[in-house]
DSSP file (Angstrom, degrees, kcal/mol; ACC not computed):
  #  RESIDUE AA STRUCTURE BP1 BP2  ACC     N-H-->O    O-->H-N    N-H-->O    O-->H-N    TCO  KAPPA ALPHA  PHI   PSI    X-CA   Y-CA   Z-CA
    1    1 A M              0   0    0      0, 0.0     2,-0.1     0, 0.0   114,-0.1   0.000 360.0 360.0 360.0 151.0  177.0   17.8  -63.1
    2    2 A N     >  -     0   0    0    112,-0.2     4,-2.2   113,-0.1     5,-0.2  -0.354 360.0-139.4 -62.3 132.1  179.8   20.0  -62.0
    3    3 A T  H  > S+     0   0    0      1,-0.2     4,-2.5     2,-0.2     5,-0.2   0.870 103.2  54.8 -62.1 -38.3  183.2   18.3  -61.7
    4    4 A A  H  > S+     0   0    0      2,-0.2     4,-2.4     1,-0.2    -1,-0.2   0.908 107.8  49.2 -63.7 -41.4  184.0   20.2  -58.5
    5    5 A A  H  > S+     0   0    0    109,-0.2     4,-2.7     2,-0.2     5,-0.2   0.927 111.6  49.1 -63.2 -44.6  180.7   19.1  -56.9
    6    6 A S  H  X S+     0   0    0     -4,-2.2     4,-2.5     1,-0.2    -2,-0.2   0.900 110.6  51.2 -61.2 -40.8  181.4   15.5  -57.8
    7    7 A F  H  X S+     0   0    0     -4,-2.5     4,-2.3     2,-0.2    -2,-0.2   0.940 112.4  44.6 -62.9 -47.6  185.0   15.8  -56.4
    8    8 A I  H  X S+     0   0    0     -4,-2.4     4,-2.6     2,-0.2    -2,-0.2   0.904 112.8  51.3 -65.1 -41.5  183.8   17.2  -53.1
    9    9 A I  H  X S+     0   0    0     -4,-2.7     4,-2.4     1,-0.2    -1,-0.2   0.918 111.0  48.4 -62.4 -42.3  180.9   14.6  -52.8
   10   10 A A  H  X S+     0   0    0     -4,-2.5     4,-2.6    -5,-0.2    -1,-0.2   0.893 110.6  52.0 -63.3 -39.2  183.5   11.8  -53.4
   11   11 A L  H  X S+     0   0    0     -4,-2.3     4,-2.5     2,-0.2    -2,-0.2   0.919 109.0  49.4 -62.3 -44.1  185.8   13.4  -50.8
   12   12 A V  H  X S+     0   0    0     -4,-2.6     4,-2.0     2,-0.2    -2,-0.2   0.913 111.2  50.1 -61.6 -42.6  182.9   13.4  -48.3
   13   13 A A  H  X S+     0   0    0     -4,-2.4     4,-1.8     1,-0.2    -2,-0.2   0.928 110.9  48.7 -61.5 -45.1  182.1    9.8  -49.1
   14   14 A L  H  X S+     0   0    0     -4,-2.6     4,-2.3     1,-0.2    -2,-0.2   0.890 108.4  54.3 -62.8 -39.5  185.8    8.8  -48.6
   15   15 A L  H  X S+     0   0    0     -4,-2.5     4,-2.5     1,-0.2    -1,-0.2   0.904 108.6  49.1 -59.3 -40.9  185.9   10.7  -45.3
   16   16 A H  H  X S+     0   0    0     -4,-2.0     4,-2.1     2,-0.2    -1,-0.2   0.804 108.1  52.5 -73.6 -28.0  182.9    8.7  -44.1
   17   17 A I  H  X S+     0   0    0     -4,-1.8     4,-2.3     2,-0.2    -1,-0.2   0.903 110.1  50.0 -67.6 -40.8  184.6    5.4  -45.2
   18   18 A Y  H  X S+     0   0    0     -4,-2.3     4,-2.7     2,-0.2    -2,-0.2   0.916 110.0  49.8 -61.0 -44.2  187.6    6.5  -43.1
   19   19 A F  H  X S+     0   0    0     -4,-2.5     4,-2.9     1,-0.2     5,-0.3   0.903 108.5  54.0 -62.0 -40.0  185.3    7.3  -40.2
   20   20 A L  H  X S+     0   0    0     -4,-2.1     4,-2.9     2,-0.2     5,-0.4   0.945 110.5  45.6 -57.3 -49.6  183.7    3.8  -40.6
   21   21 A V  H  X>S+     0   0    0     -4,-2.3     4,-2.1     1,-0.2     5,-1.5   0.927 114.7  47.9 -62.0 -45.9  187.2    2.1  -40.4
   22   22 A L  H  X5S+     0   0    0     -4,-2.7     4,-0.5     3,-0.2    -2,-0.2   0.935 119.5  37.7 -59.7 -47.1  188.3    4.2  -37.4
   23   23 A E  H  <5S+     0   0    0     -4,-2.9    -2,-0.2    -5,-0.2    -1,-0.2   0.827 124.8  36.2 -80.1 -32.1  185.1    3.6  -35.4
   24   24 A M  H  <5S+     0   0    0     -4,-2.9    -3,-0.2    -5,-0.3    -2,-0.2   0.840 134.9  13.1 -89.6 -34.3  184.4    0.0  -36.3
   25   25 A F  H  <5S+     0   0    0     -4,-2.1    -3,-0.2    -5,-0.4    -2,-0.1   0.686 130.6  36.7-118.7 -24.7  187.9   -1.5  -36.5
   26   26 A L  S ><<S+     0   0    0     -5,-1.5     3,-1.6    -4,-0.5     6,-0.9   0.328  77.1 110.9-115.2   6.8  190.5    0.9  -35.0
   27   27 A W  T 3  S+     0   0    0      1,-0.3     9,-0.1    -6,-0.3    -1,-0.1   0.872  92.3  27.7 -51.2 -47.1  188.5    2.4  -32.1
   28   28 A D  T 3  S+     0   0    0      4,-0.1    -1,-0.3    -3,-0.1    16,-0.1   0.177 105.8  95.4-105.7  17.0  190.6    0.7  -29.4
   29   29 A K  S <> S-     0   0    0     -3,-1.6     4,-3.0    -7,-0.2     5,-0.3  -0.612  93.8 -96.8 -99.2 165.2  193.8    0.4  -31.4
   30   30 A P  H  > S+     0   0    0      0, 0.0     4,-2.2     0, 0.0     5,-0.2   0.864 123.4  50.9 -51.6 -41.5  196.6    3.0  -31.2
   31   31 A A  H  > S+     0   0    0      2,-0.2     4,-2.4     1,-0.2     5,-0.2   0.937 114.2  43.2 -63.8 -45.6  195.4    4.9  -34.3
   32   32 A G  H  > S+     0   0    0     -6,-0.9     4,-2.5     2,-0.2     6,-0.2   0.898 112.2  53.0 -66.2 -41.4  191.8    5.2  -33.0
   33   33 A L  H  X>S+     0   0    0     -4,-3.0     5,-1.6    -7,-0.3     4,-0.9   0.902 112.1  46.4 -59.9 -40.5  193.0    6.1  -29.5
   34   34 A K  H  <5S+     0   0    0     -4,-2.2     3,-0.4    -5,-0.3    -2,-0.2   0.939 112.8  47.8 -68.6 -47.3  195.1    8.9  -30.9
   35   35 A V  H  <5S+     0   0    0     -4,-2.4    -2,-0.2     1,-0.2    -1,-0.2   0.905 122.2  34.5 -61.3 -42.3  192.5   10.3  -33.2
   36   36 A F  H  <5S-     0   0    0     -4,-2.5    -1,-0.2    -5,-0.2    -2,-0.2   0.432 103.3-127.2 -97.5   0.7  189.8   10.3  -30.6
   37   37 A G  T  <5 +     0   0    0     -4,-0.9     2,-0.3    -3,-0.4    -3,-0.2   0.890  58.9 141.3  60.3  43.5  192.0   11.2  -27.6
   38   38 A Q      < -     0   0    0     -5,-1.6    -1,-0.2    -6,-0.2     2,-0.2  -0.765  51.4-119.8-115.5 159.7  190.9    8.2  -25.5
   39   39 A T     >  -     0   0    0     -2,-0.3     4,-2.4     1,-0.1     5,-0.2  -0.521  36.0-107.0 -85.4 165.1  192.5    5.8  -23.1
   40   40 A K  H  > S+     0   0    0      1,-0.2     4,-2.4     2,-0.2     5,-0.2   0.890 121.8  51.9 -58.7 -40.2  192.4    2.1  -23.8
   41   41 A E  H  > S+     0   0    0      2,-0.2     4,-2.0     1,-0.2    -1,-0.2   0.918 109.4  48.0 -65.6 -44.6  189.8    1.7  -21.0
   42   42 A E  H  > S+     0   0    0      1,-0.2     4,-1.2     2,-0.2    -2,-0.2   0.920 113.4  48.4 -61.7 -43.6  187.5    4.5  -22.3
   43   43 A A  H  X S+     0   0    0     -4,-2.4     4,-0.5     1,-0.2     3,-0.4   0.897 109.6  51.9 -65.2 -40.4  187.7    3.0  -25.8
   44   44 A S  H >< S+     0   0    0     -4,-2.4     3,-0.7     1,-0.2     4,-0.3   0.890 108.4  51.8 -62.9 -38.5  186.9   -0.5  -24.5
   45   45 A A  H 3< S+     0   0    0     -4,-2.0    -1,-0.2     1,-0.2    -2,-0.2   0.758 119.8  33.9 -70.0 -24.8  183.9    0.7  -22.6
   46   46 A S  H 3X S+     0   0    0     -4,-1.2     4,-2.4    -3,-0.4    -1,-0.2   0.230  82.9 111.1-115.3  13.4  182.4    2.5  -25.7
   47   47 A K  H <X S+     0   0    0     -3,-0.7     4,-2.2    -4,-0.5     5,-0.2   0.881  78.8  48.9 -59.5 -43.0  183.6    0.1  -28.5
   48   48 A T  H  > S+     0   0    0     -4,-0.3     4,-1.9     1,-0.2    -1,-0.2   0.908 112.2  48.4 -65.9 -41.7  180.1   -1.2  -29.3
   49   49 A L  H  > S+     0   0    0      1,-0.2     4,-2.2     2,-0.2    -1,-0.2   0.904 111.4  50.7 -64.3 -40.3  178.6    2.3  -29.5
   50   50 A A  H  X S+     0   0    0     -4,-2.4     4,-2.7     1,-0.2    -2,-0.2   0.895 107.8  52.5 -64.9 -39.9  181.5    3.4  -31.8
   51   51 A A  H  X S+     0   0    0     -4,-2.2     4,-2.1     2,-0.2    -1,-0.2   0.901 109.2  50.1 -63.1 -39.9  181.0    0.4  -34.1
   52   52 A N  H  X S+     0   0    0     -4,-1.9     4,-1.8     2,-0.2    -2,-0.2   0.921 111.2  48.6 -62.5 -44.2  177.4    1.4  -34.4
   53   53 A Q  H  X S+     0   0    0     -4,-2.2     4,-1.9     1,-0.2    -2,-0.2   0.892 109.4  53.4 -62.7 -40.3  178.3    4.9  -35.2
   54   54 A G  H  X S+     0   0    0     -4,-2.7     4,-1.9     1,-0.2    -1,-0.2   0.887 104.8  54.7 -61.9 -39.6  180.8    3.7  -37.8
   55   55 A L  H  X S+     0   0    0     -4,-2.1     4,-1.8     1,-0.2    -1,-0.2   0.910 106.5  51.0 -61.3 -42.4  178.1    1.6  -39.5
   56   56 A Y  H  X S+     0   0    0     -4,-1.8     4,-2.0     1,-0.2    -1,-0.2   0.882 107.3  53.5 -62.9 -37.8  176.0    4.8  -39.9
   57   57 A N  H  X S+     0   0    0     -4,-1.9     4,-2.2     1,-0.2    -1,-0.2   0.877 106.1  54.0 -63.1 -36.0  178.9    6.6  -41.4
   58   58 A G  H  X S+     0   0    0     -4,-1.9     4,-2.7     2,-0.2    -2,-0.2   0.885 105.8  52.1 -63.7 -39.1  179.2    3.7  -43.9
   59   59 A F  H  X S+     0   0    0     -4,-1.8     4,-2.3     2,-0.2    -2,-0.2   0.890 108.3  51.4 -64.5 -38.7  175.6    4.2  -44.8
   60   60 A L  H  X S+     0   0    0     -4,-2.0     4,-2.1     2,-0.2    -2,-0.2   0.931 111.5  47.1 -62.6 -44.8  176.2    7.9  -45.5
   61   61 A A  H  X S+     0   0    0     -4,-2.2     4,-2.6     1,-0.2     5,-0.2   0.921 110.9  52.0 -61.8 -44.2  179.2    7.0  -47.7
   62   62 A A  H  X S+     0   0    0     -4,-2.7     4,-2.6     1,-0.2    -1,-0.2   0.899 108.9  50.6 -60.9 -40.8  177.1    4.4  -49.5
   63   63 A G  H  X S+     0   0    0     -4,-2.3     4,-2.5     2,-0.2    -1,-0.2   0.906 111.1  47.7 -64.0 -41.6  174.3    6.9  -50.2
   64   64 A L  H  X S+     0   0    0     -4,-2.1     4,-2.5     2,-0.2    -2,-0.2   0.909 112.8  48.2 -66.1 -41.1  176.8    9.4  -51.6
   65   65 A I  H  X S+     0   0    0     -4,-2.6     4,-2.4     2,-0.2    -2,-0.2   0.902 110.6  52.3 -65.1 -40.7  178.4    6.8  -53.8
   66   66 A W  H  X S+     0   0    0     -4,-2.6     4,-1.0    -5,-0.2    -2,-0.2   0.947 110.4  47.9 -58.2 -49.3  175.0    5.7  -55.0
   67   67 A G  H >< S+     0   0    0     -4,-2.5     3,-0.7     1,-0.2     4,-0.3   0.910 112.0  49.4 -59.5 -43.3  174.1    9.3  -55.9
   68   68 A L  H >< S+     0   0    0     -4,-2.5     3,-1.5     1,-0.2    -1,-0.2   0.883 105.2  58.3 -62.7 -38.5  177.4    9.8  -57.7
   69   69 A S  H 3< S+     0   0    0     -4,-2.4    -1,-0.2     1,-0.3    -2,-0.2   0.736 102.3  55.2 -66.2 -21.2  176.9    6.5  -59.7
   70   70 A L  T X< S-     0   0    0     -4,-1.0     3,-1.3    -3,-0.7    -1,-0.3   0.500  93.1-157.8 -88.9  -4.8  173.6    7.8  -61.1
   71   71 A G  G X   -     0   0    0     -3,-1.5     3,-1.6    -4,-0.3    -1,-0.3  -0.378  67.8  -6.9  64.5-138.1  175.2   11.0  -62.5
   72   72 A A  G >  S+     0   0    0      1,-0.3     3,-1.3     2,-0.2    -1,-0.3   0.803 133.3  62.3 -62.8 -29.8  172.8   13.9  -63.0
   73   73 A E  G <  S+     0   0    0     -3,-1.3     3,-0.4     1,-0.3    -1,-0.3   0.671  94.9  63.7 -70.3 -15.2  169.8   11.7  -62.2
   74   74 A G  G <>  +     0   0    0     -3,-1.6     4,-2.6    -7,-0.3    -1,-0.3   0.241  67.3 112.0 -92.3  14.1  171.2   11.2  -58.7
   75   75 A G  H <> S+     0   0    0     -3,-1.3     4,-2.5     1,-0.2    -1,-0.2   0.899  77.2  46.3 -55.5 -47.2  170.9   14.9  -57.7
   76   76 A S  H  > S+     0   0    0     -3,-0.4     4,-2.3     1,-0.2    -1,-0.2   0.851 112.4  51.6 -68.3 -32.4  168.2   14.4  -55.1
   77   77 A I  H  > S+     0   0    0      2,-0.2     4,-2.5    -4,-0.2     5,-0.2   0.922 110.9  47.9 -67.3 -44.1  170.0   11.4  -53.6
   78   78 A K  H  X S+     0   0    0     -4,-2.6     4,-2.6     2,-0.2     5,-0.3   0.913 112.1  49.6 -63.1 -42.7  173.2   13.5  -53.3
   79   79 A I  H  X S+     0   0    0     -4,-2.5     4,-2.5    -5,-0.2    -2,-0.2   0.939 111.3  49.6 -61.3 -46.7  171.3   16.4  -51.7
   80   80 A F  H  X S+     0   0    0     -4,-2.3     4,-2.1     1,-0.2    -2,-0.2   0.945 115.1  41.9 -59.2 -50.1  169.6   14.1  -49.2
   81   81 A F  H  X S+     0   0    0     -4,-2.5     4,-2.3     2,-0.2    -1,-0.2   0.867 114.0  51.3 -71.4 -34.7  172.8   12.4  -48.1
   82   82 A L  H  X S+     0   0    0     -4,-2.6     4,-2.7    -5,-0.2    -1,-0.2   0.903 110.1  50.9 -64.5 -39.1  174.9   15.6  -48.0
   83   83 A A  H  X S+     0   0    0     -4,-2.5     4,-2.7    -5,-0.3     5,-0.2   0.903 109.1  51.0 -63.9 -40.1  172.1   17.2  -45.9
   84   84 A C  H  X S+     0   0    0     -4,-2.1     4,-2.7     2,-0.2    -2,-0.2   0.930 111.7  47.2 -60.5 -45.2  172.3   14.2  -43.5
   85   85 A V  H  X S+     0   0    0     -4,-2.3     4,-2.6     2,-0.2    -2,-0.2   0.918 112.2  50.4 -62.4 -43.6  176.1   14.6  -43.2
   86   86 A L  H  X S+     0   0    0     -4,-2.7     4,-2.4     2,-0.2    -2,-0.2   0.936 112.6  45.4 -60.8 -47.9  175.7   18.3  -42.6
   87   87 A I  H  X S+     0   0    0     -4,-2.7     4,-2.6     1,-0.2     5,-0.2   0.920 113.7  49.4 -63.6 -43.5  173.1   17.8  -39.9
   88   88 A A  H  X S+     0   0    0     -4,-2.7     4,-2.8    -5,-0.2    -1,-0.2   0.898 111.5  50.4 -62.1 -39.4  175.2   15.1  -38.3
   89   89 A G  H  X S+     0   0    0     -4,-2.6     4,-2.3     2,-0.2    -2,-0.2   0.899 110.9  47.5 -65.7 -41.2  178.2   17.3  -38.4
   90   90 A I  H  X S+     0   0    0     -4,-2.4     4,-2.0     2,-0.2    -2,-0.2   0.928 114.4  47.1 -64.7 -44.7  176.5   20.2  -36.8
   91   91 A Y  H  X S+     0   0    0     -4,-2.6     4,-2.1     1,-0.2     5,-0.3   0.924 112.5  49.6 -63.2 -44.3  175.0   18.0  -34.1
   92   92 A G  H  X>S+     0   0    0     -4,-2.8     4,-2.9     1,-0.2     5,-1.8   0.887 110.7  50.0 -61.9 -39.1  178.4   16.4  -33.5
   93   93 A A  H  <5S+     0   0    0     -4,-2.3    -1,-0.2     1,-0.2    -2,-0.2   0.873 113.7  46.0 -66.7 -36.2  180.1   19.8  -33.2
   94   94 A A  H  <5S+     0   0    0     -4,-2.0    -2,-0.2    -5,-0.2    -1,-0.2   0.807 127.3  25.5 -75.4 -29.9  177.5   21.0  -30.8
   95   95 A T  H  <5S+     0   0    0     -4,-2.1    -2,-0.2    -5,-0.2    -3,-0.2   0.689 133.7  15.3-111.2 -22.3  177.5   17.9  -28.6
   96   96 A A  T  <5S-     0   0    0     -4,-2.9     2,-0.3    -5,-0.3    -3,-0.2   0.769 120.8 -11.3-120.3 -60.3  180.9   16.2  -28.9
   97   97 A N    > < -     0   0    0     -5,-1.8     3,-1.9     1,-0.1     4,-0.4  -0.948  44.6-140.4-155.7 125.8  183.8   18.2  -30.5
   98   98 A R  T >> S+     0   0    0     -2,-0.3     3,-1.6     1,-0.3     4,-0.5   0.772  98.9  72.9 -58.4 -27.5  183.8   21.5  -32.3
   99   99 A K  H >> S+     0   0    0      1,-0.3     4,-2.1     2,-0.2     3,-0.9   0.782  82.3  71.0 -59.0 -27.5  186.4   20.1  -34.8
  100  100 A I  H <>>S+     0   0    0     -3,-1.9     4,-2.6     1,-0.3     5,-1.6   0.808  86.8  65.6 -60.6 -29.8  183.6   18.0  -36.3
  101  101 A L  I <4>S+     0   0    0     -3,-1.6     5,-2.3    -4,-0.4    -1,-0.3   0.890 110.8  34.4 -58.5 -39.8  182.1   21.2  -37.8
  102  102 A F  I <<5S+     0   0    0     -3,-0.9    -2,-0.2    -4,-0.5    -1,-0.2   0.807 122.0  44.9 -87.0 -32.2  185.2   21.6  -40.0
  103  103 A V  I  <5S+     0   0    0     -4,-2.1    -2,-0.2     3,-0.1    -3,-0.2   0.849 133.4   9.3 -81.8 -35.3  185.9   17.9  -40.7
  104  104 A Q  I  X5S+     0   0    0     -4,-2.6     4,-1.4    -5,-0.2    -3,-0.2   0.818 128.5  42.6-113.3 -53.2  182.4   16.8  -41.5
  105  105 A A  I  ><S+     0   0    0     -5,-1.6     4,-2.6     1,-0.2    -3,-0.2   0.914 110.2  53.5 -71.0 -43.3  179.9   19.6  -41.8
  106  106 A L  H  ><S+     0   0    0     -5,-2.3     4,-2.7    -6,-0.3     5,-0.2   0.933 108.5  48.0 -62.4 -48.2  181.9   22.1  -43.8
  107  107 A P  H  > S+     0   0    0      0, 0.0     4,-2.4     0, 0.0    -1,-0.2   0.900 113.2  49.7 -59.4 -37.5  182.8   19.7  -46.6
  108  108 A A  H  X S+     0   0    0     -4,-1.4     4,-2.5     2,-0.2    -2,-0.2   0.915 110.7  49.5 -65.2 -41.9  179.1   18.6  -46.8
  109  109 A A  H  X S+     0   0    0     -4,-2.6     4,-2.5     2,-0.2    -1,-0.2   0.911 111.0  49.4 -63.3 -42.3  178.0   22.3  -47.0
  110  110 A I  H  X S+     0   0    0     -4,-2.7     4,-2.8     1,-0.2     5,-0.2   0.918 110.4  51.4 -62.1 -42.9  180.5   23.0  -49.7
  111  111 A G  H  X S+     0   0    0     -4,-2.4     4,-2.5    -5,-0.2    -2,-0.2   0.911 110.1  49.1 -60.1 -43.1  179.3   20.0  -51.6
  112  112 A L  H  X S+     0   0    0     -4,-2.5     4,-2.8     2,-0.2     5,-0.2   0.927 111.9  48.2 -62.4 -45.1  175.7   21.2  -51.3
  113  113 A V  H  X S+     0   0    0     -4,-2.5     4,-2.4     1,-0.2    -2,-0.2   0.936 114.5  45.7 -61.5 -46.8  176.6   24.7  -52.5
  114  114 A L  H  X S+     0   0    0     -4,-2.8     4,-1.2     2,-0.2  -109,-0.2   0.882 113.2  50.4 -65.2 -37.3  178.5   23.3  -55.5
  115  115 A L  H  < S+     0   0    0     -4,-2.5     4,-0.4    -5,-0.2     3,-0.4   0.935 112.9  45.1 -65.6 -46.4  175.8   20.9  -56.3
  116  116 A W  H >< S+     0   0    0     -4,-2.8     3,-1.0     1,-0.2    -2,-0.2   0.870 111.2  54.2 -65.8 -35.9  173.1   23.6  -56.2
  117  117 A A  H 3< S+     0   0    0     -4,-2.4    -1,-0.2     1,-0.2    -2,-0.2   0.764 104.8  55.0 -68.8 -24.2  175.3   25.9  -58.2
  118  118 A S  T 3<        0   0    0     -4,-1.2    -1,-0.2    -3,-0.4    -2,-0.2   0.502 360.0 360.0 -89.0  -3.4  175.7   23.3  -61.0
  119  119 A T    <         0   0    0     -3,-1.0    -1,-0.2    -4,-0.4    -2,-0.2   0.451 360.0 360.0 -99.9 360.0  172.0   22.8  -61.5
């Protein structure tokens, strides 16, 4: 498999681990408040929902890492999880914050293109 594709897929996985930490553990802490532009009260009211969202981000990261660990045999797993990230990023950009398109969806799209180009 292409080294560039592996690098981008690993980057997407690391981003989702970062999202997991932000949403599950730092949501109502100064770092989380700053990243998501919320007040302490807003964060407290949505903490459980954010933790759930963080857990899903962790599953996305785990799937990408699983695919990477299988090397060339993990191609379909990598495609599936990158597609999930891409769809989630597009939906998040449409419903929550346009910045999600660039932070989440674009890296996944680049990973998919590089993965398909390497096969």
